[in-house]
C-alpha positions as CSV (number, residue, x, y, z in Angstrom):
1,M,-26.9,8.5,-2.5
2,S,-25.1,10.1,-5.4
3,R,-24.8,8.3,-8.8
4,A,-21.0,8.2,-8.3
5,T,-21.4,6.5,-4.9
6,A,-23.8,4.0,-6.2
7,T,-21.5,3.2,-9.2
8,A,-18.5,2.9,-6.8
9,E,-20.4,0.5,-4.6
10,Q,-21.3,-1.7,-7.6
11,A,-17.7,-1.6,-8.8
12,V,-16.3,-2.5,-5.4
13,A,-18.7,-5.4,-5.0
14,A,-17.6,-6.7,-8.4
15,W,-13.9,-6.3,-7.5
16,M,-14.5,-8.0,-4.1
17,S,-16.1,-11.0,-5.8
18,D,-13.2,-11.2,-8.3
19,I,-10.6,-11.0,-5.5
20,A,-12.2,-13.9,-3.7
21,A,-12.0,-16.1,-6.8
22,Q,-8.4,-15.1,-7.7
23,S,-5.2,-16.8,-6.4
24,D,-1.6,-15.7,-6.5
25,G,-0.8,-12.2,-7.3
26,N,-3.7,-12.2,-9.8
27,A,-5.8,-10.6,-7.1
28,H,-3.5,-7.6,-6.6
29,Y,-5.1,-5.6,-9.3
30,G,-8.5,-6.3,-8.0
31,I,-7.4,-5.4,-4.4
32,E,-6.0,-2.1,-5.7
33,Q,-9.1,-1.3,-7.7
34,A,-11.5,-2.2,-4.8
35,V,-9.7,0.3,-2.5
36,R,-9.0,3.0,-5.1
37,T,-12.5,3.1,-6.4
38,Y,-13.8,4.8,-3.3
39,G,-10.7,7.0,-3.3
40,H,-11.5,8.2,-6.8
41,V,-15.0,9.3,-5.8
42,Q,-13.7,11.1,-2.7
43,L,-14.9,8.5,-0.2
44,P,-11.7,7.8,1.8
45,A,-13.5,6.3,4.8
46,Q,-15.1,3.7,2.6
47,A,-11.7,3.0,1.0
48,L,-10.3,2.3,4.4
49,A,-13.3,0.1,5.3
50,V,-12.7,-2.0,2.2
51,A,-9.0,-2.2,2.9
52,D,-9.7,-3.4,6.4
53,Q,-12.2,-6.0,5.0
54,L,-9.6,-7.2,2.5
55,V,-6.9,-7.6,5.2
56,A,-9.3,-9.6,7.3
57,S,-10.5,-11.8,4.4
58,T,-7.1,-12.5,3.0
59,G,-5.6,-13.4,6.4
60,N,-5.9,-17.2,5.9
61,D,-5.4,-17.2,2.2
62,S,-3.0,-19.7,0.8
63,D,-1.2,-16.9,-1.0
64,P,0.5,-14.6,1.5
65,S,1.1,-11.9,-1.2
66,K,-2.7,-11.3,-1.3
67,K,-2.7,-10.3,2.4
68,A,0.5,-8.4,2.0
69,F,-1.0,-6.4,-0.9
70,A,-4.2,-5.7,1.0
71,E,-2.1,-4.4,4.0
72,Y,-0.2,-2.2,1.6
73,M,-3.4,-0.7,0.3
74,K,-4.5,-0.2,3.8
75,I,-1.4,2.0,4.4
76,K,-2.5,4.1,1.4
77,A,-6.1,4.3,2.6
78,L,-5.0,5.5,6.1
79,H,-3.1,8.3,4.3
80,W,-6.1,9.2,2.3
81,N,-8.0,9.5,5.6
82,G,-5.4,11.9,7.0
83,R,-4.0,9.3,9.3
84,D,-0.4,9.5,8.2
85,T,1.1,8.6,11.6
86,E,-1.0,5.4,11.6
87,A,0.0,4.6,8.1
88,I,3.7,5.1,9.0
89,T,3.3,2.8,12.0
90,L,1.5,0.1,9.9
91,A,4.3,0.4,7.2
92,S,6.9,-0.2,9.9
93,T,5.0,-3.2,11.3
94,F,4.5,-4.5,7.7
95,N,8.2,-4.2,7.0
96,Q,9.1,-6.2,10.1
97,A,6.5,-8.9,9.3
98,Y,7.7,-9.4,5.8
99,V,11.4,-8.6,5.8
100,S,12.5,-12.2,5.9
101,S,10.1,-13.4,3.2
102,T,11.9,-15.1,0.3
103,R,9.1,-14.4,-2.1
104,A,10.1,-11.7,-4.6
105,R,6.5,-10.5,-5.0
106,I,6.2,-9.9,-1.3
107,Q,9.6,-8.2,-1.2
108,D,8.4,-5.8,-3.9
109,I,5.3,-5.0,-1.9
110,R,7.3,-4.5,1.2
111,I,9.7,-2.1,-0.5
112,S,6.8,-0.3,-2.0
113,A,5.3,0.2,1.5
114,Q,8.7,1.5,2.7
115,L,8.9,3.9,-0.1
116,Y,5.4,5.2,0.6
117,A,6.3,5.5,4.3
118,S,9.4,7.6,3.3
119,A,7.1,10.1,1.6
120,L,4.7,10.1,4.5
121,H,7.6,10.9,6.9
122,L,8.3,13.9,4.7
123,R,4.7,14.9,4.9
124,V,4.6,14.7,8.7
125,G,7.8,16.7,9.1
126,N,10.4,13.9,9.5
127,P,12.3,14.1,6.2
128,L,15.5,12.7,7.8
129,I,13.6,9.5,8.7
130,G,12.2,9.3,5.2
131,D,15.7,9.7,3.8
132,S,17.1,7.0,6.1
133,I,14.4,4.6,4.8
134,L,15.6,5.3,1.3
135,A,19.2,4.8,2.3
136,V,18.4,1.4,3.9
137,I,16.7,0.3,0.7
138,E,19.7,1.4,-1.4
139,T,22.1,-0.4,0.9
140,A,20.1,-3.6,1.1
141,H,19.2,-3.7,-2.6
142,P,21.9,-1.6,-4.4
143,N,20.5,-1.9,-7.9
144,Q,17.2,-3.7,-7.7
145,Y,15.0,-0.7,-6.6
146,R,17.3,2.1,-7.9
147,D,14.6,3.7,-10.1
148,W,12.0,3.6,-7.3
149,V,14.3,5.1,-4.8
150,R,15.3,7.8,-7.2
151,F,11.7,8.7,-7.7
152,Y,11.1,9.0,-4.0
153,R,14.3,11.0,-3.5
154,N,13.0,13.4,-6.1
155,I,9.9,13.8,-4.0
156,Q,11.9,14.6,-0.9
157,N,14.6,16.7,-2.6
158,P,13.1,18.1,-5.9
159,S,16.2,20.1,-6.6
160,Q,18.4,17.0,-7.0
C-alpha cells in the first residue's frame, strides 16, 4: 500500500467519524472531504464505495440534507469512475425525490446535482438535454441560481 493510500484511508476514517457526530448541514463538509479524499489520490472506486456507505448510513438520519448531500457526492463519484450515464440517472432520480422539499439547503443540493448532470449530458453527447436542464432551472428560479447557471452555460458554450 502506498503512503498516499494509507494517508487517505486515515483521513477518510477521521472524516467518517466526524460525519457520524455531526448534525444539520455541518456534516456536508465532512461528507465532501470523505469522498474527495480518495478522488485526490486517484482512487475513484474507493471514493464511490465511501459515497455508497455514506448514503446508506445517512438514510435514517434526522437531517435529510445529510443524505441528500451524500447522494450528490455519489453522483460525482460515479462520474469519477467513468459511469456518467449512471450518474445522470441518479441525478434525475435525486431531482424527483427532492423537488418538493421546502428546505432551502436541500433545494441548493438538488440544483447543484442538476447542474452537474447538465455538464454530464454534454460529456456523453447530449448537449441539448444539458441545455434544457439549465433552462428549467432558469425558469423555475429566475434569479436565485443565475450565477451557477451562467457558469454551466459557459462550460457548454464557451464562446458565449
